[in-house]
C-alpha positions in Angstrom: -7.5 -96.8 -167.6 -10.4 -98.8 -166.4 -13.6 -96.8 -166.0 -15.5 -97.6 -162.8 -19.2 -98.3 -163.2 -22.2 -98.8 -161.0 -22.8 -98.1 -157.4 -19.6 -99.9 -156.3 -17.7 -98.0 -158.9 -19.1 -94.7 -157.7 -18.1 -95.6 -154.1 -14.6 -96.5 -155.1 -14.3 -93.3 -157.1 -15.4 -91.3 -154.0 -12.8 -93.1 -151.9 -10.0 -92.5 -154.5 -10.9 -88.8 -154.7 -11.0 -88.4 -150.9 -7.6 -90.2 -150.6 -6.2 -87.9 -153.3 -7.5 -84.8 -151.5 -6.1 -86.0 -148.2 -2.7 -86.6 -149.8 -2.7 -83.2 -151.5 -3.7 -81.5 -148.2 -0.9 -83.3 -146.3 1.6 -82.3 -149.0 0.6 -78.7 -148.5 1.1 -78.9 -144.8 4.5 -80.5 -145.2 5.5 -77.9 -147.7 4.6 -75.2 -145.2 6.6 -77.0 -142.5 9.6 -77.4 -144.9 9.4 -73.6 -145.5 9.5 -73.0 -141.8 12.7 -75.2 -141.4 14.3 -73.2 -144.3 13.6 -69.9 -142.5 14.7 -71.2 -139.1 18.0 -72.3 -140.7 18.6 -68.8 -141.9 18.0 -67.4 -138.4 20.0 -69.9 -136.5 23.0 -69.0 -138.7 22.9 -65.4 -137.5 22.7 -66.2 -133.8 25.7 -66.8 -131.6 24.7 -66.0 -128.0 22.2 -68.5 -126.4 21.3 -65.9 -123.7 19.7 -63.7 -126.3 16.4 -64.7 -128.0 14.8 -63.4 -131.2 11.7 -61.3 -130.4 10.7 -59.3 -133.4 11.7 -57.8 -136.8 10.3 -54.3 -137.4 8.6 -53.4 -140.6 11.2 -52.5 -143.2 14.1 -54.1 -141.2 15.8 -57.5 -141.7 17.4 -58.2 -138.3 15.8 -59.8 -135.3 15.6 -57.7 -132.1 17.1 -59.9 -129.4 16.0 -60.0 -125.8 17.1 -61.7 -122.6 15.6 -64.6 -120.7 13.4 -62.3 -118.5 11.4 -61.0 -121.5 7.9 -62.5 -121.7 8.6 -63.8 -125.2 11.9 -65.6 -124.3 10.4 -69.1 -124.4 9.0 -69.0 -127.9 12.4 -69.3 -129.7 13.5 -72.5 -127.9 9.9 -73.8 -128.3 10.2 -73.2 -132.0 13.5 -75.2 -132.0 11.8 -78.1 -130.2 9.1 -78.1 -132.8 11.7 -78.1 -135.6 13.3 -81.2 -133.9 9.9 -82.8 -133.6 9.2 -82.4 -137.3 12.7 -83.2 -138.6 14.0 -85.6 -136.0 17.4 -83.9 -136.7 19.7 -83.9 -133.6 21.1 -80.5 -134.5 17.7 -78.9 -133.8 17.5 -80.8 -130.5 20.9 -79.5 -129.5 20.0 -76.0 -130.3 16.7 -76.3 -128.5 18.4 -77.6 -125.4 21.0 -74.9 -125.6 18.5 -72.1 -125.6 16.2 -73.8 -123.1 18.9 -74.0 -120.5 19.1 -70.2 -120.5 15.7 -70.1 -118.9 16.4 -72.3 -115.9 16.8 -69.4 -113.5 13.2 -68.5 -113.9 12.1 -71.6 -111.9 13.6 -70.3 -108.7 13.3 -66.5 -109.0 10.3 -64.6 -107.6 7.7 -64.1 -110.4 7.7 -60.6 -111.7 4.5 -61.2 -113.7 2.3 -64.1 -114.9 4.3 -64.9 -118.0 6.2 -67.9 -116.6 4.0 -70.3 -118.6 4.7 -68.5 -121.8 8.4 -68.5 -121.0 8.9 -72.0 -119.5 6.1 -74.3 -120.8 6.6 -73.4 -124.5 10.3 -74.1 -124.2 11.1 -76.6 -121.5 7.6 -78.0 -121.5 8.1 -79.1 -125.1 11.6 -80.2 -124.3 10.3 -82.5 -121.6 7.5 -83.8 -123.9 10.0 -84.8 -126.5 12.9 -86.1 -124.3 11.5 -86.9 -120.8 14.7 -85.3 -119.4 14.3 -85.3 -115.6 16.0 -82.0 -115.3 13.3 -80.4 -117.4 10.6 -82.0 -115.2 12.2 -80.5 -112.1 12.3 -77.0 -113.7 8.7 -77.2 -114.7 7.5 -78.3 -111.3 9.5 -75.5 -109.6 8.3 -72.9 -112.0 4.7 -73.9 -111.5 5.1 -73.4 -107.7 6.7 -70.0 -108.4 3.7 -69.0 -110.6 1.2 -70.2 -108.1 2.4 -67.6 -105.6 0.7 -64.9 -107.7 -2.7 -66.5 -107.0 -5.1 -64.4 -104.9 -7.8 -66.7 -103.4 -10.1 -63.8 -102.6 -10.2 -62.8 -106.2 -9.9 -66.3 -107.6 -7.2 -65.5 -110.3 -3.5 -65.2 -110.7 -2.2 -61.6 -110.5 -0.9 -60.7 -114.0 1.1 -57.6 -113.5 2.4 -57.0 -109.9 4.1 -53.8 -111.1 2.4 -50.5 -111.8 0.3 -50.4 -115.0 -1.6 -47.3 -116.3 -5.3 -47.5 -115.4 -4.9 -50.4 -112.9 -4.5 -48.4 -109.7 -1.6 -50.4 -108.5 -1.0 -51.6 -105.7 -4.6 -51.4 -104.4 -6.0 -53.4 -107.3 -5.5 -57.0 -108.5 -5.3 -57.2 -112.3 -5.8 -60.2 -114.5 -5.3 -60.2 -118.3 -6.7 -62.5 -120.8 -3.3 -63.7 -121.9 -3.0 -65.3 -118.4 -5.3 -68.2 -119.6 -2.4 -69.6 -121.5 -0.2 -69.9 -118.4 -2.7 -72.3 -116.8 -1.4 -75.2 -118.9 1.8 -75.2 -116.8 -0.2 -75.6 -113.6 -2.4 -78.4 -115.0 0.7 -80.2 -116.2 2.5 -79.9 -112.9 -0.5 -81.1 -110.9 -0.6 -84.3 -113.0 3.2 -84.9 -113.0 4.2 -84.9 -109.4 3.3 -81.4 -108.3 0.9 -80.2 -105.7 -2.7 -81.1 -106.5 -3.6 -77.5 -105.4 -2.2 -76.3 -108.7 -5.0 -78.0 -110.6 -7.6 -76.2 -108.3 -5.9 -72.8 -108.9 -6.0 -73.3 -112.7 -9.7 -74.3 -112.6 -10.6 -71.4 -110.3 -8.7 -68.9 -112.5 -10.6 -70.2 -115.6 -14.0 -70.0 -113.8 -13.4 -66.5 -112.5 -12.2 -65.4 -116.0 -15.2 -67.0 -117.6 -17.6 -65.1 -115.2 -16.0 -61.7 -115.3 -13.9 -61.2 -118.4 -16.6 -61.2 -121.1 -19.3 -59.0 -122.3 -22.8 -60.4 -123.0 -21.9 -61.1 -126.6 -18.8 -63.2 -125.5 -16.2 -60.6 -126.6 -13.5 -60.2 -124.1 -11.8 -57.4 -122.1 -8.1 -57.4 -122.1 -7.9 -56.7 -118.3 -10.2 -57.1 -115.4 -9.4 -55.0 -112.3 -10.4 -56.5 -109.0 -10.3 -55.1 -105.5 -7.3 -56.8 -103.9 -8.8 -56.9 -100.4 -12.4 -58.0 -101.2 -12.0 -59.8 -104.5 -14.8 -57.8 -106.1 -14.7 -56.9 -109.8 -14.0 -53.2 -110.3 -13.8 -52.6 -114.0 -12.8 -54.0 -117.4 -10.1 -52.4 -119.5 -8.7 -53.2 -123.0 -5.1 -51.9 -122.5 -3.7 -53.2 -125.9 -6.9 -52.9 -127.9 -8.7 -49.9 -129.5 -11.0 -49.2 -126.6 -12.5 -50.7 -123.4 -15.6 -51.7 -125.4 -13.8 -53.2 -128.5 -12.7 -56.7 -129.4 -9.0 -56.8 -129.4 -8.1 -59.6 -131.8 -5.3 -61.3 -129.9 -7.1 -61.1 -126.6 -10.0 -63.0 -128.1 -7.5 -65.4 -129.6 -6.0 -66.1 -126.2 -9.5 -66.8 -124.9 -10.2 -69.3 -127.7 -6.9 -71.1 -127.2 -7.0 -70.9 -123.4 -10.6 -72.2 -122.8 -10.0 -75.0 -125.3 -6.9 -76.1 -123.4 -8.9 -75.9 -120.1 -11.6 -78.0 -121.6 -9.1 -80.6 -122.7 -7.4 -80.7 -119.3 -10.5 -80.8 -117.2 -13.0 -82.6 -119.4 -15.6 -80.1 -118.1 -18.3 -79.3 -120.6 -18.8 -75.9 -119.2 -15.4 -74.9 -120.6 -16.0 -76.7 -123.9 -19.3 -74.9 -124.4 -17.7 -71.6 -123.5 -14.7 -72.1 -125.8 -17.2 -72.5 -128.7 -19.1 -69.3 -127.7 -15.9 -67.1 -127.7 -14.8 -68.8 -130.9 -18.1 -68.2 -132.8 -18.2 -64.5 -132.2 -14.6 -64.2 -133.4 -15.2 -66.3 -136.6 -18.4 -64.4 -137.6 -16.5 -61.1 -137.7 -13.4 -62.1 -139.6 -12.4 -60.5 -143.0 -12.4 -62.7 -146.1 -8.8 -63.9 -145.7 -9.5 -65.0 -142.1 -6.6 -62.9 -140.7 -8.1 -60.2 -138.4 -7.4 -56.6 -138.1 -5.5 -55.9 -134.9 -8.8 -54.9 -133.3 -12.2 -55.8 -134.7 -13.5 -52.3 -133.9 -10.5 -50.3 -135.2 -12.0 -47.1 -136.8 -9.7 -47.2 -139.9 -10.7 -50.7 -141.2 -9.9 -51.8 -144.0 -6.7 -49.8 -143.7 -5.9 -50.9 -140.1 -2.9 -53.1 -139.5 -3.6 -56.9 -139.5 -2.6 -59.3 -136.8 -1.3 -62.6 -138.1 -0.5 -63.5 -134.5 -4.2 -63.8 -133.6 -4.8 -65.9 -136.7 -2.0 -68.3 -135.8 -3.1 -68.7 -132.2 -6.7 -69.3 -133.3 -5.8 -71.7 -136.0 -3.9 -73.8 -133.5 -6.6 -73.6 -130.9 -9.4 -74.5 -133.4 -7.6 -77.6 -134.5 -7.5 -78.8 -131.0 -11.1 -77.7 -130.3 -12.2 -79.8 -133.3 -10.8 -82.9 -131.7 -12.7 -82.4 -128.5 -16.2 -82.2 -129.9 -18.7 -85.0 -130.4 -20.8 -82.9 -132.8 -19.2 -84.0 -136.1 -20.6 -81.0 -138.1 -19.2 -78.5 -135.6 -15.9 -80.3 -135.4 -15.6 -80.3 -139.2 -16.5 -76.6 -139.3 -13.8 -75.6 -136.9 -11.2 -77.8 -138.5 -12.0 -76.4 -142.0 -11.8 -72.9 -140.7 -8.4 -73.5 -139.1 -7.1 -75.1 -142.2 -8.3 -72.2 -144.3 -6.5 -69.8 -141.9 -3.3 -71.8 -142.4 -3.7 -71.6 -146.2 -4.0 -67.9 -145.9 -1.1 -67.5 -143.5 1.0 -69.7 -145.8 0.4 -67.5 -148.8 2.9 -65.0 -150.2 0.9 -62.2 -148.5 1.8 -63.4 -145.0 4.9 -65.6 -145.3 8.1 -63.7 -144.8 10.1 -65.6 -147.5 12.8 -63.3 -148.8 11.6 -60.2 -146.8 13.3 -61.4 -143.6 14.2 -64.6 -141.8 11.0 -64.8 -139.7 8.2 -67.2 -140.7 5.3 -64.6 -141.0 4.7 -60.9 -141.6 2.0 -58.5 -140.6 1.5 -58.9 -136.9 0.7 -56.2 -134.4 2.1 -56.3 -130.9 0.9 -53.2 -128.9 -0.8 -50.7 -131.3 -1.8 -48.1 -128.7 1.8 -48.1 -127.4 3.3 -47.9 -130.9 5.1 -51.2 -130.4 5.7 -53.9 -133.0 3.1 -52.7 -135.6 2.9 -54.6 -138.8 6.0 -56.6 -137.7 7.3 -60.1 -137.6 7.0 -61.4 -134.0 8.4 -64.6 -132.5 5.2 -65.8 -130.8 3.4 -65.6 -134.1 6.0 -68.0 -135.6 5.6 -70.4 -132.6 1.8 -70.7 -132.9 2.0 -71.0 -136.7 4.5 -73.8 -136.5 2.4 -75.5 -133.7 -0.7 -75.2 -135.8 1.0 -76.8 -138.8 2.2 -79.7 -136.6 -1.3 -80.2 -135.2 -2.8 -80.1 -138.7 -0.2 -82.7 -139.8 -1.0 -85.0 -136.9 -4.8 -84.8 -137.6 -4.3 -85.6 -141.2 -2.1 -88.5 -140.4 -4.6 -89.8 -137.8 -2.4 -88.9 -134.8 -5.1 -86.8 -133.1 -8.8 -87.6 -132.6 -10.7 -86.7 -135.7 
């Protein structure tokens, strides 16, 4: 082997080391993606009814709990199948993705019962259209966006999240908006740019602005719900329905904020949203435990024995990878990307991957701790954002995304 000498030799050595590291990192990402395909193959072999979607596997159980197309999580399974097709280019995954996506078509023309249409339709049919450009999918997306927009209250400036009675929300005299609703804005942005009413863009921007002004404490931690007066549009109070307390930082709520404001920054090019995405990100990152997977609530009184929430880690990892591509500050961009990659390393370890425990991708997520639901479980939306994050990481490493 020839030994490299001098400044030129040193430079070449650095290049070779960097190339080797990049190859090694890409190999790790591909190995994690291959693991996902193996697990998905196990699940698909157990499913026979395309009208029933996997939602969660309880701690200690091995079988998926299945739900119908009206469940807020119904879009994640077909979305996962589309991602499997994107990675493998295998027509079998495309066929399965289309089969399950078709089940969700009625949502486009049925009155919205809550804000979750984006979760249900954009994760599934949205990915289907991105990969196939099927005009039927385009039509479904545009009609669904119109349906979702009917929940917008112009006096408040946000989309109503839960039209039905919710404890502590004083329904029907109060307009409630939850942090999760930020994710559904992507459907409106897409529709406004793909033949839909331009008003949909304005609704999405207004919702994001109102949320930015009212949904956060001075330290940039978020409430789960803000209650507004329906008639006047005035803010009434902040509630953290699925977190530990109204003053605590619920991990997944903060994750939705990071992902949501990053997406709004990308869609609008508005630096207000880009700056705000960094503020809500930084307070989350500074409070994480060593393995970068948060406890279900950052203020849970039983930490370090509190349940973890891998779902928040997966959502944030995916959001941070995108955020890193939007920044002109190279140091900050690298910081976010490095953190996201470390989160994926942690999630891909034997502590969090399901492997032989069950057929899901990940373990240790918490759905609704105060309600006793899906605690330390495998949950379908966790797998969706984990797979999405791995695909984003792969594209970045291969030069398919900026930076």
